PDB file with one MODEL, atoms N, CA, C and O in Angstrom:
MODEL        1
ATOM      1  N   MET A   1     -67.441-123.750 -46.974  1.00  0.00           N
ATOM      2  CA  MET A   1     -67.423-124.626 -48.110  1.00  0.00           C
ATOM      3  C   MET A   1     -68.646-125.550 -48.127  1.00  0.00           C
ATOM      4  O   MET A   1     -69.177-125.834 -49.201  1.00  0.00           O
ATOM      5  N   LYS A   2     -69.097-126.017 -46.983  1.00  0.00           N
ATOM      6  CA  LYS A   2     -70.221-126.949 -46.956  1.00  0.00           C
ATOM      7  C   LYS A   2     -71.495-126.321 -47.504  1.00  0.00           C
ATOM      8  O   LYS A   2     -72.316-127.011 -48.109  1.00  0.00           O
ATOM      9  N   THR A   3     -71.665-125.036 -47.301  1.00  0.00           N
ATOM     10  CA  THR A   3     -72.929-124.412 -47.667  1.00  0.00           C
ATOM     11  C   THR A   3     -72.818-123.415 -48.823  1.00  0.00           C
ATOM     12  O   THR A   3     -73.845-122.963 -49.329  1.00  0.00           O
ATOM     13  N   GLY A   4     -71.619-123.061 -49.251  1.00  0.00           N
ATOM     14  CA  GLY A   4     -71.525-122.055 -50.297  1.00  0.00           C
ATOM     15  C   GLY A   4     -70.225-122.072 -51.071  1.00  0.00           C
ATOM     16  O   GLY A   4     -69.559-121.043 -51.182  1.00  0.00           O
ATOM     17  N   TRP A   5     -69.853-123.216 -51.606  1.00  0.00           N
ATOM     18  CA  TRP A   5     -68.585-123.287 -52.324  1.00  0.00           C
ATOM     19  C   TRP A   5     -68.565-122.393 -53.561  1.00  0.00           C
ATOM     20  O   TRP A   5     -67.496-121.951 -53.982  1.00  0.00           O
ATOM     21  N   ARG A   6     -69.720-122.120 -54.143  1.00  0.00           N
ATOM     22  CA  ARG A   6     -69.750-121.273 -55.343  1.00  0.00           C
ATOM     23  C   ARG A   6     -69.318-119.834 -55.050  1.00  0.00           C
ATOM     24  O   ARG A   6     -68.837-119.131 -55.938  1.00  0.00           O
ATOM     25  N   GLN A   7     -69.492-119.408 -53.812  1.00  0.00           N
ATOM     26  CA  GLN A   7     -69.096-118.052 -53.445  1.00  0.00           C
ATOM     27  C   GLN A   7     -67.655-117.979 -52.933  1.00  0.00           C
ATOM     28  O   GLN A   7     -67.112-116.890 -52.749  1.00  0.00           O
ATOM     29  N   ALA A   8     -67.043-119.133 -52.705  1.00  0.00           N
ATOM     30  CA  ALA A   8     -65.682-119.171 -52.168  1.00  0.00           C
ATOM     31  C   ALA A   8     -64.662-118.815 -53.246  1.00  0.00           C
ATOM     32  O   ALA A   8     -64.888-119.041 -54.434  1.00  0.00           O
ATOM     33  N   THR A   9     -63.553-118.263 -52.815  1.00  0.00           N
ATOM     34  CA  THR A   9     -62.429-118.007 -53.713  1.00  0.00           C
ATOM     35  C   THR A   9     -61.631-119.296 -53.806  1.00  0.00           C
ATOM     36  O   THR A   9     -61.014-119.729 -52.834  1.00  0.00           O
ATOM     37  N   LEU A  10     -61.649-119.899 -54.974  1.00  0.00           N
ATOM     38  CA  LEU A  10     -61.012-121.206 -55.166  1.00  0.00           C
ATOM     39  C   LEU A  10     -60.139-121.194 -56.411  1.00  0.00           C
ATOM     40  O   LEU A  10     -60.403-120.451 -57.356  1.00  0.00           O
ATOM     41  N   PRO A  11     -59.102-122.016 -56.407  1.00  0.00           N
ATOM     42  CA  PRO A  11     -58.345-122.204 -57.656  1.00  0.00           C
ATOM     43  C   PRO A  11     -59.252-122.817 -58.724  1.00  0.00           C
ATOM     44  O   PRO A  11     -60.212-123.518 -58.403  1.00  0.00           O
ATOM     45  N   ASP A  12     -58.950-122.554 -59.972  1.00  0.00           N
ATOM     46  CA  ASP A  12     -59.774-123.049 -61.081  1.00  0.00           C
ATOM     47  C   ASP A  12     -59.941-124.564 -61.049  1.00  0.00           C
ATOM     48  O   ASP A  12     -61.028-125.070 -61.330  1.00  0.00           O
ATOM     49  N   ALA A  13     -58.885-125.290 -60.713  1.00  0.00           N
ATOM     50  CA  ALA A  13     -58.976-126.759 -60.675  1.00  0.00           C
ATOM     51  C   ALA A  13     -59.955-127.223 -59.604  1.00  0.00           C
ATOM     52  O   ALA A  13     -60.730-128.151 -59.834  1.00  0.00           O
ATOM     53  N   ASP A  14     -59.928-126.590 -58.443  1.00  0.00           N
ATOM     54  CA  ASP A  14     -60.866-126.957 -57.377  1.00  0.00           C
ATOM     55  C   ASP A  14     -62.302-126.673 -57.794  1.00  0.00           C
ATOM     56  O   ASP A  14     -63.199-127.483 -57.560  1.00  0.00           O
ATOM     57  N   ARG A  15     -62.509-125.531 -58.404  1.00  0.00           N
ATOM     58  CA  ARG A  15     -63.862-125.170 -58.866  1.00  0.00           C
ATOM     59  C   ARG A  15     -64.357-126.162 -59.921  1.00  0.00           C
ATOM     60  O   ARG A  15     -65.517-126.574 -59.888  1.00  0.00           O
ATOM     61  N   ALA A  16     -63.494-126.543 -60.843  1.00  0.00           N
ATOM     62  CA  ALA A  16     -63.875-127.516 -61.871  1.00  0.00           C
ATOM     63  C   ALA A  16     -64.239-128.856 -61.234  1.00  0.00           C
ATOM     64  O   ALA A  16     -65.210-129.492 -61.641  1.00  0.00           O
ATOM     65  N   LEU A  17     -63.471-129.283 -60.246  1.00  0.00           N
ATOM     66  CA  LEU A  17     -63.755-130.552 -59.574  1.00  0.00           C
ATOM     67  C   LEU A  17     -65.080-130.493 -58.820  1.00  0.00           C
ATOM     68  O   LEU A  17     -65.853-131.451 -58.854  1.00  0.00           O
ATOM     69  N   LEU A  18     -65.349-129.393 -58.147  1.00  0.00           N
ATOM     70  CA  LEU A  18     -66.612-129.262 -57.419  1.00  0.00           C
ATOM     71  C   LEU A  18     -67.806-129.201 -58.365  1.00  0.00           C
ATOM     72  O   LEU A  18     -68.857-129.767 -58.066  1.00  0.00           O
ATOM     73  N   GLU A  19     -67.661-128.531 -59.484  1.00  0.00           N
ATOM     74  CA  GLU A  19     -68.745-128.506 -60.476  1.00  0.00           C
ATOM     75  C   GLU A  19     -69.007-129.913 -61.015  1.00  0.00           C
ATOM     76  O   GLU A  19     -70.157-130.318 -61.185  1.00  0.00           O
ATOM     77  N   PHE A  20     -67.936-130.646 -61.279  1.00  0.00           N
ATOM     78  CA  PHE A  20     -68.054-132.023 -61.752  1.00  0.00           C
ATOM     79  C   PHE A  20     -68.749-132.883 -60.698  1.00  0.00           C
ATOM     80  O   PHE A  20     -69.665-133.643 -61.012  1.00  0.00           O
ATOM     81  N   ALA A  21     -68.309-132.757 -59.452  1.00  0.00           N
ATOM     82  CA  ALA A  21     -68.889-133.548 -58.359  1.00  0.00           C
ATOM     83  C   ALA A  21     -70.365-133.237 -58.168  1.00  0.00           C
ATOM     84  O   ALA A  21     -71.168-134.144 -57.951  1.00  0.00           O
ATOM     85  N   GLU A  22     -70.724-131.977 -58.246  1.00  0.00           N
ATOM     86  CA  GLU A  22     -72.128-131.616 -58.088  1.00  0.00           C
ATOM     87  C   GLU A  22     -72.980-132.208 -59.208  1.00  0.00           C
ATOM     88  O   GLU A  22     -74.061-132.739 -58.954  1.00  0.00           O
ATOM     89  N   LYS A  23     -72.497-132.117 -60.434  1.00  0.00           N
ATOM     90  CA  LYS A  23     -73.276-132.656 -61.556  1.00  0.00           C
ATOM     91  C   LYS A  23     -73.375-134.177 -61.460  1.00  0.00           C
ATOM     92  O   LYS A  23     -74.448-134.734 -61.692  1.00  0.00           O
ATOM     93  N   LEU A  24     -72.276-134.864 -61.122  1.00  0.00           N
ATOM     94  CA  LEU A  24     -72.313-136.312 -60.996  1.00  0.00           C
ATOM     95  C   LEU A  24     -73.267-136.735 -59.885  1.00  0.00           C
ATOM     96  O   LEU A  24     -73.905-137.783 -59.976  1.00  0.00           O
ATOM     97  N   THR A  25     -73.364-135.927 -58.849  1.00  0.00           N
ATOM     98  CA  THR A  25     -74.253-136.230 -57.727  1.00  0.00           C
ATOM     99  C   THR A  25     -75.707-135.942 -58.055  1.00  0.00           C
ATOM    100  O   THR A  25     -76.581-136.761 -57.768  1.00  0.00           O
ATOM    101  N   ARG A  26     -75.975-134.797 -58.649  1.00  0.00           N
ATOM    102  CA  ARG A  26     -77.356-134.368 -58.871  1.00  0.00           C
ATOM    103  C   ARG A  26     -77.962-134.823 -60.196  1.00  0.00           C
ATOM    104  O   ARG A  26     -79.176-134.999 -60.296  1.00  0.00           O
ATOM    105  N   ALA A  27     -77.124-135.014 -61.208  1.00  0.00           N
ATOM    106  CA  ALA A  27     -77.650-135.350 -62.544  1.00  0.00           C
ATOM    107  C   ALA A  27     -76.731-136.348 -63.245  1.00  0.00           C
ATOM    108  O   ALA A  27     -76.202-136.046 -64.315  1.00  0.00           O
ATOM    109  N   PRO A  28     -76.533-137.521 -62.667  1.00  0.00           N
ATOM    110  CA  PRO A  28     -75.562-138.457 -63.247  1.00  0.00           C
ATOM    111  C   PRO A  28     -75.872-138.865 -64.681  1.00  0.00           C
ATOM    112  O   PRO A  28     -74.948-139.119 -65.454  1.00  0.00           O
ATOM    113  N   ALA A  29     -77.129-138.934 -65.053  1.00  0.00           N
ATOM    114  CA  ALA A  29     -77.493-139.335 -66.414  1.00  0.00           C
ATOM    115  C   ALA A  29     -77.098-138.277 -67.449  1.00  0.00           C
ATOM    116  O   ALA A  29     -77.060-138.565 -68.645  1.00  0.00           O
ATOM    117  N   GLN A  30     -76.811-137.077 -67.001  1.00  0.00           N
ATOM    118  CA  GLN A  30     -76.439-135.995 -67.909  1.00  0.00           C
ATOM    119  C   GLN A  30     -74.919-135.841 -68.076  1.00  0.00           C
ATOM    120  O   GLN A  30     -74.459-134.955 -68.796  1.00  0.00           O
ATOM    121  N   MET A  31     -74.153-136.697 -67.417  1.00  0.00           N
ATOM    122  CA  MET A  31     -72.697-136.622 -67.536  1.00  0.00           C
ATOM    123  C   MET A  31     -72.283-137.080 -68.928  1.00  0.00           C
ATOM    124  O   MET A  31     -72.924-137.943 -69.527  1.00  0.00           O
ATOM    125  N   GLY A  32     -71.206-136.493 -69.431  1.00  0.00           N
ATOM    126  CA  GLY A  32     -70.723-136.873 -70.745  1.00  0.00           C
ATOM    127  C   GLY A  32     -69.249-136.555 -70.915  1.00  0.00           C
ATOM    128  O   GLY A  32     -68.579-136.122 -69.978  1.00  0.00           O
ATOM    129  N   ALA A  33     -68.766-136.772 -72.101  1.00  0.00           N
ATOM    130  CA  ALA A  33     -67.353-136.551 -72.400  1.00  0.00           C
ATOM    131  C   ALA A  33     -66.937-135.107 -72.133  1.00  0.00           C
ATOM    132  O   ALA A  33     -65.796-134.860 -71.742  1.00  0.00           O
ATOM    133  N   ALA A  34     -67.829-134.162 -72.334  1.00  0.00           N
ATOM    134  CA  ALA A  34     -67.495-132.752 -72.099  1.00  0.00           C
ATOM    135  C   ALA A  34     -67.183-132.489 -70.630  1.00  0.00           C
ATOM    136  O   ALA A  34     -66.366-131.624 -70.313  1.00  0.00           O
ATOM    137  N   ASP A  35     -67.827-133.231 -69.735  1.00  0.00           N
ATOM    138  CA  ASP A  35     -67.552-133.054 -68.307  1.00  0.00           C
ATOM    139  C   ASP A  35     -66.148-133.534 -67.956  1.00  0.00           C
ATOM    140  O   ASP A  35     -65.444-132.898 -67.172  1.00  0.00           O
ATOM    141  N   VAL A  36     -65.751-134.651 -68.537  1.00  0.00           N
ATOM    142  CA  VAL A  36     -64.387-135.148 -68.336  1.00  0.00           C
ATOM    143  C   VAL A  36     -63.390-134.184 -68.967  1.00  0.00           C
ATOM    144  O   VAL A  36     -62.341-133.899 -68.390  1.00  0.00           O
ATOM    145  N   GLU A  37     -63.715-133.698 -70.125  1.00  0.00           N
ATOM    146  CA  GLU A  37     -62.820-132.757 -70.807  1.00  0.00           C
ATOM    147  C   GLU A  37     -62.629-131.482 -69.993  1.00  0.00           C
ATOM    148  O   GLU A  37     -61.535-130.918 -69.982  1.00  0.00           O
ATOM    149  N   ALA A  38     -63.666-131.025 -69.319  1.00  0.00           N
ATOM    150  CA  ALA A  38     -63.535-129.833 -68.467  1.00  0.00           C
ATOM    151  C   ALA A  38     -62.515-130.074 -67.360  1.00  0.00           C
ATOM    152  O   ALA A  38     -61.746-129.177 -67.012  1.00  0.00           O
ATOM    153  N   LEU A  39     -62.508-131.290 -66.805  1.00  0.00           N
ATOM    154  CA  LEU A  39     -61.493-131.605 -65.784  1.00  0.00           C
ATOM    155  C   LEU A  39     -60.101-131.655 -66.413  1.00  0.00           C
ATOM    156  O   LEU A  39     -59.137-131.171 -65.819  1.00  0.00           O
ATOM    157  N   ARG A  40     -59.990-132.224 -67.583  1.00  0.00           N
ATOM    158  CA  ARG A  40     -58.683-132.266 -68.260  1.00  0.00           C
ATOM    159  C   ARG A  40     -58.169-130.855 -68.521  1.00  0.00           C
ATOM    160  O   ARG A  40     -56.989-130.566 -68.325  1.00  0.00           O
ATOM    161  N   GLN A  41     -59.073-129.978 -68.967  1.00  0.00           N
ATOM    162  CA  GLN A  41     -58.678-128.583 -69.221  1.00  0.00           C
ATOM    163  C   GLN A  41     -58.229-127.881 -67.942  1.00  0.00           C
ATOM    164  O   GLN A  41     -57.440-126.937 -67.986  1.00  0.00           O
ATOM    165  N   ALA A  42     -58.739-128.352 -66.799  1.00  0.00           N
ATOM    166  CA  ALA A  42     -58.358-127.766 -65.502  1.00  0.00           C
ATOM    167  C   ALA A  42     -57.089-128.400 -64.946  1.00  0.00           C
ATOM    168  O   ALA A  42     -56.644-128.036 -63.858  1.00  0.00           O
ATOM    169  N   GLY A  43     -56.495-129.352 -65.684  1.00  0.00           N
ATOM    170  CA  GLY A  43     -55.225-129.926 -65.282  1.00  0.00           C
ATOM    171  C   GLY A  43     -55.275-131.347 -64.736  1.00  0.00           C
ATOM    172  O   GLY A  43     -54.257-131.859 -64.271  1.00  0.00           O
ATOM    173  N   PHE A  44     -56.424-131.988 -64.781  1.00  0.00           N
ATOM    174  CA  PHE A  44     -56.554-133.355 -64.284  1.00  0.00           C
ATOM    175  C   PHE A  44     -56.157-134.340 -65.375  1.00  0.00           C
ATOM    176  O   PHE A  44     -56.608-134.224 -66.515  1.00  0.00           O
ATOM    177  N   ASP A  45     -55.318-135.303 -65.029  1.00  0.00           N
ATOM    178  CA  ASP A  45     -55.012-136.362 -65.990  1.00  0.00           C
ATOM    179  C   ASP A  45     -56.029-137.492 -65.828  1.00  0.00           C
ATOM    180  O   ASP A  45     -56.900-137.435 -64.960  1.00  0.00           O
ATOM    181  N   ASP A  46     -55.908-138.511 -66.668  1.00  0.00           N
ATOM    182  CA  ASP A  46     -56.897-139.594 -66.652  1.00  0.00           C
ATOM    183  C   ASP A  46     -56.976-140.281 -65.291  1.00  0.00           C
ATOM    184  O   ASP A  46     -58.065-140.636 -64.840  1.00  0.00           O
ATOM    185  N   ARG A  47     -55.856-140.468 -64.648  1.00  0.00           N
ATOM    186  CA  ARG A  47     -55.845-141.110 -63.323  1.00  0.00           C
ATOM    187  C   ARG A  47     -56.600-140.255 -62.310  1.00  0.00           C
ATOM    188  O   ARG A  47     -57.383-140.779 -61.517  1.00  0.00           O
ATOM    189  N   ALA A  48     -56.375-138.959 -62.332  1.00  0.00           N
ATOM    190  CA  ALA A  48     -57.055-138.059 -61.392  1.00  0.00           C
ATOM    191  C   ALA A  48     -58.555-138.022 -61.655  1.00  0.00           C
ATOM    192  O   ALA A  48     -59.347-137.971 -60.713  1.00  0.00           O
ATOM    193  N   VAL A  49     -58.953-138.047 -62.920  1.00  0.00           N
ATOM    194  CA  VAL A  49     -60.387-138.082 -63.258  1.00  0.00           C
ATOM    195  C   VAL A  49     -60.993-139.377 -62.727  1.00  0.00           C
ATOM    196  O   VAL A  49     -62.052-139.359 -62.100  1.00  0.00           O
ATOM    197  N   HIS A  50     -60.332-140.483 -62.973  1.00  0.00           N
ATOM    198  CA  HIS A  50     -60.803-141.777 -62.489  1.00  0.00           C
ATOM    199  C   HIS A  50     -60.944-141.764 -60.971  1.00  0.00           C
ATOM    200  O   HIS A  50     -61.969-142.189 -60.439  1.00  0.00           O
ATOM    201  N   ASP A  51     -59.928-141.284 -60.279  1.00  0.00           N
ATOM    202  CA  ASP A  51     -59.969-141.244 -58.815  1.00  0.00           C
ATOM    203  C   ASP A  51     -61.108-140.356 -58.321  1.00  0.00           C
ATOM    204  O   ASP A  51     -61.800-140.698 -57.362  1.00  0.00           O
ATOM    205  N   ALA A  52     -61.296-139.220 -58.978  1.00  0.00           N
ATOM    206  CA  ALA A  52     -62.381-138.314 -58.582  1.00  0.00           C
ATOM    207  C   ALA A  52     -63.739-138.996 -58.737  1.00  0.00           C
ATOM    208  O   ALA A  52     -64.583-138.914 -57.844  1.00  0.00           O
ATOM    209  N   VAL A  53     -63.949-139.660 -59.858  1.00  0.00           N
ATOM    210  CA  VAL A  53     -65.223-140.354 -60.082  1.00  0.00           C
ATOM    211  C   VAL A  53     -65.427-141.428 -59.016  1.00  0.00           C
ATOM    212  O   VAL A  53     -66.533-141.580 -58.496  1.00  0.00           O
ATOM    213  N   GLN A  54     -64.386-142.163 -58.690  1.00  0.00           N
ATOM    214  CA  GLN A  54     -64.501-143.213 -57.676  1.00  0.00           C
ATOM    215  C   GLN A  54     -64.888-142.632 -56.310  1.00  0.00           C
ATOM    216  O   GLN A  54     -65.793-143.149 -55.655  1.00  0.00           O
ATOM    217  N   VAL A  55     -64.221-141.582 -55.887  1.00  0.00           N
ATOM    218  CA  VAL A  55     -64.491-140.983 -54.570  1.00  0.00           C
ATOM    219  C   VAL A  55     -65.881-140.359 -54.533  1.00  0.00           C
ATOM    220  O   VAL A  55     -66.628-140.580 -53.580  1.00  0.00           O
ATOM    221  N   ILE A  56     -66.236-139.588 -55.547  1.00  0.00           N
ATOM    222  CA  ILE A  56     -67.556-138.948 -55.606  1.00  0.00           C
ATOM    223  C   ILE A  56     -68.650-140.010 -55.592  1.00  0.00           C
ATOM    224  O   ILE A  56     -69.627-139.893 -54.852  1.00  0.00           O
ATOM    225  N   SER A  57     -68.484-141.033 -56.402  1.00  0.00           N
ATOM    226  CA  SER A  57     -69.489-142.088 -56.490  1.00  0.00           C
ATOM    227  C   SER A  57     -69.607-142.863 -55.182  1.00  0.00           C
ATOM    228  O   SER A  57     -70.710-143.220 -54.769  1.00  0.00           O
ATOM    229  N   TYR A  58     -68.490-143.120 -54.537  1.00  0.00           N
ATOM    230  CA  TYR A  58     -68.537-143.838 -53.259  1.00  0.00           C
ATOM    231  C   TYR A  58     -69.294-143.026 -52.212  1.00  0.00           C
ATOM    232  O   TYR A  58     -70.130-143.572 -51.492  1.00  0.00           O
ATOM    233  N   PHE A  59     -69.013-141.734 -52.121  1.00  0.00           N
ATOM    234  CA  PHE A  59     -69.727-140.902 -51.149  1.00  0.00           C
ATOM    235  C   PHE A  59     -71.222-140.869 -51.448  1.00  0.00           C
ATOM    236  O   PHE A  59     -72.039-140.911 -50.528  1.00  0.00           O
ATOM    237  N   ASN A  60     -71.581-140.795 -52.718  1.00  0.00           N
ATOM    238  CA  ASN A  60     -73.006-140.838 -53.072  1.00  0.00           C
ATOM    239  C   ASN A  60     -73.616-142.170 -52.666  1.00  0.00           C
ATOM    240  O   ASN A  60     -74.711-142.212 -52.105  1.00  0.00           O
ATOM    241  N   TYR A  61     -72.917-143.244 -52.947  1.00  0.00           N
ATOM    242  CA  TYR A  61     -73.404-144.579 -52.597  1.00  0.00           C
ATOM    243  C   TYR A  61     -73.595-144.724 -51.085  1.00  0.00           C
ATOM    244  O   TYR A  61     -74.662-145.135 -50.628  1.00  0.00           O
ATOM    245  N   ILE A  62     -72.572-144.389 -50.321  1.00  0.00           N
ATOM    246  CA  ILE A  62     -72.642-144.621 -48.877  1.00  0.00           C
ATOM    247  C   ILE A  62     -73.672-143.705 -48.218  1.00  0.00           C
ATOM    248  O   ILE A  62     -74.279-144.085 -47.217  1.00  0.00           O
ATOM    249  N   ASN A  63     -73.875-142.521 -48.756  1.00  0.00           N
ATOM    250  CA  ASN A  63     -74.929-141.647 -48.238  1.00  0.00           C
ATOM    251  C   ASN A  63     -76.304-142.238 -48.502  1.00  0.00           C
ATOM    252  O   ASN A  63     -77.190-142.135 -47.653  1.00  0.00           O
ATOM    253  N   ARG A  64     -76.499-142.851 -49.653  1.00  0.00           N
ATOM    254  CA  ARG A  64     -77.787-143.493 -49.941  1.00  0.00           C
ATOM    255  C   ARG A  64     -78.009-144.717 -49.057  1.00  0.00           C
ATOM    256  O   ARG A  64     -79.137-144.983 -48.641  1.00  0.00           O
ATOM    257  N   VAL A  65     -76.946-145.462 -48.769  1.00  0.00           N
ATOM    258  CA  VAL A  65     -77.060-146.583 -47.835  1.00  0.00           C
ATOM    259  C   VAL A  65     -77.488-146.064 -46.468  1.00  0.00           C
ATOM    260  O   VAL A  65     -78.407-146.606 -45.854  1.00  0.00           O
ATOM    261  N   ALA A  66     -76.826-145.017 -45.992  1.00  0.00           N
ATOM    262  CA  ALA A  66     -77.169-144.444 -44.688  1.00  0.00           C
ATOM    263  C   ALA A  66     -78.602-143.921 -44.685  1.00  0.00           C
ATOM    264  O   ALA A  66     -79.332-144.136 -43.717  1.00  0.00           O
ATOM    265  N   ASP A  67     -79.013-143.240 -45.751  1.00  0.00           N
ATOM    266  CA  ASP A  67     -80.386-142.747 -45.837  1.00  0.00           C
ATOM    267  C   ASP A  67     -81.376-143.910 -45.826  1.00  0.00           C
ATOM    268  O   ASP A  67     -82.401-143.860 -45.145  1.00  0.00           O
ATOM    269  N   GLY A  68     -81.059-144.948 -46.584  1.00  0.00           N
ATOM    270  CA  GLY A  68     -81.950-146.100 -46.668  1.00  0.00           C
ATOM    271  C   GLY A  68     -82.114-146.825 -45.346  1.00  0.00           C
ATOM    272  O   GLY A  68     -83.156-147.429 -45.093  1.00  0.00           O
ATOM    273  N   LEU A  69     -81.098-146.771 -44.506  1.00  0.00           N
ATOM    274  CA  LEU A  69     -81.160-147.423 -43.198  1.00  0.00           C
ATOM    275  C   LEU A  69     -81.649-146.494 -42.096  1.00  0.00           C
ATOM    276  O   LEU A  69     -81.783-146.899 -40.942  1.00  0.00           O
ATOM    277  N   GLY A  70     -81.913-145.244 -42.463  1.00  0.00           N
ATOM    278  CA  GLY A  70     -82.395-144.287 -41.470  1.00  0.00           C
ATOM    279  C   GLY A  70     -81.332-143.850 -40.476  1.00  0.00           C
ATOM    280  O   GLY A  70     -81.648-143.438 -39.360  1.00  0.00           O
ATOM    281  N   THR A  71     -80.080-143.939 -40.878  1.00  0.00           N
ATOM    282  CA  THR A  71     -78.979-143.550 -40.005  1.00  0.00           C
ATOM    283  C   THR A  71     -79.000-142.047 -39.776  1.00  0.00           C
ATOM    284  O   THR A  71     -79.155-141.268 -40.716  1.00  0.00           O
ATOM    285  N   ASP A  72     -78.844-141.646 -38.526  1.00  0.00           N
ATOM    286  CA  ASP A  72     -78.791-140.218 -38.209  1.00  0.00           C
ATOM    287  C   ASP A  72     -77.479-139.627 -38.705  1.00  0.00           C
ATOM    288  O   ASP A  72     -76.431-140.259 -38.569  1.00  0.00           O
ATOM    289  N   PRO A  73     -77.516-138.417 -39.282  1.00  0.00           N
ATOM    290  CA  PRO A  73     -76.269-137.780 -39.709  1.00  0.00           C
ATOM    291  C   PRO A  73     -75.406-137.424 -38.503  1.00  0.00           C
ATOM    292  O   PRO A  73     -75.896-137.327 -37.378  1.00  0.00           O
ATOM    293  N   GLU A  74     -74.135-137.235 -38.753  1.00  0.00           N
ATOM    294  CA  GLU A  74     -73.228-136.833 -37.682  1.00  0.00           C
ATOM    295  C   GLU A  74     -73.658-135.474 -37.148  1.00  0.00           C
ATOM    296  O   GLU A  74     -74.201-134.663 -37.898  1.00  0.00           O
ATOM    297  N   PRO A  75     -73.425-135.212 -35.861  1.00  0.00           N
ATOM    298  CA  PRO A  75     -73.932-133.984 -35.231  1.00  0.00           C
ATOM    299  C   PRO A  75     -73.446-132.681 -35.861  1.00  0.00           C
ATOM    300  O   PRO A  75     -74.155-131.677 -35.795  1.00  0.00           O
ATOM    301  N   ASP A  76     -72.264-132.663 -36.468  1.00  0.00           N
ATOM    302  CA  ASP A  76     -71.754-131.407 -37.037  1.00  0.00           C
ATOM    303  C   ASP A  76     -72.198-131.184 -38.485  1.00  0.00           C
ATOM    304  O   ASP A  76     -71.795-130.193 -39.094  1.00  0.00           O
ATOM    305  N   PHE A  77     -73.008-132.068 -39.045  1.00  0.00           N
ATOM    306  CA  PHE A  77     -73.535-131.886 -40.390  1.00  0.00           C
ATOM    307  C   PHE A  77     -74.718-130.925 -40.341  1.00  0.00           C
ATOM    308  O   PHE A  77     -75.496-130.940 -39.387  1.00  0.00           O
ATOM    309  N   PRO A  78     -74.851-130.085 -41.375  1.00  0.00           N
ATOM    310  CA  PRO A  78     -76.018-129.193 -41.400  1.00  0.00           C
ATOM    311  C   PRO A  78     -77.299-129.993 -41.602  1.00  0.00           C
ATOM    312  O   PRO A  78     -77.258-131.089 -42.162  1.00  0.00           O
ATOM    313  N   PRO A  79     -78.415-129.472 -41.163  1.00  0.00           N
ATOM    314  CA  PRO A  79     -79.679-130.188 -41.354  1.00  0.00           C
ATOM    315  C   PRO A  79     -79.987-130.402 -42.835  1.00  0.00           C
ATOM    316  O   PRO A  79     -79.595-129.598 -43.680  1.00  0.00           O
ATOM    317  N   ARG A  80     -80.682-131.476 -43.136  1.00  0.00           N
ATOM    318  CA  ARG A  80     -81.081-131.739 -44.524  1.00  0.00           C
ATOM    319  C   ARG A  80     -82.167-130.777 -44.920  1.00  0.00           C
ATOM    320  O   ARG A  80     -83.031-130.434 -44.114  1.00  0.00           O
ATOM    321  N   GLY A  81     -82.125-130.334 -46.178  1.00  0.00           N
ATOM    322  CA  GLY A  81     -83.130-129.382 -46.595  1.00  0.00           C
ATOM    323  C   GLY A  81     -83.747-129.624 -47.877  1.00  0.00           C
ATOM    324  O   GLY A  81     -84.611-128.857 -48.301  1.00  0.00           O
TER     325      GLY A  81
ENDMDL
END
């Protein structure tokens, strides 16, 4: 999953959440109502969408803090590329 979630066999809801998370992480300025609607179509209610955005955003934030401080990644993380 860490290196190839797109090739994994996943339920539709999981795939929709991962696509949303990737876009929010890589292209946050391009997020829009259609992205939220895709999660709703996959079965997420407003609370679940809100929670997903909070968790995804927090991980992005804390990773940038760690990068900014030069913190070494945990030993079991793949090398940055």
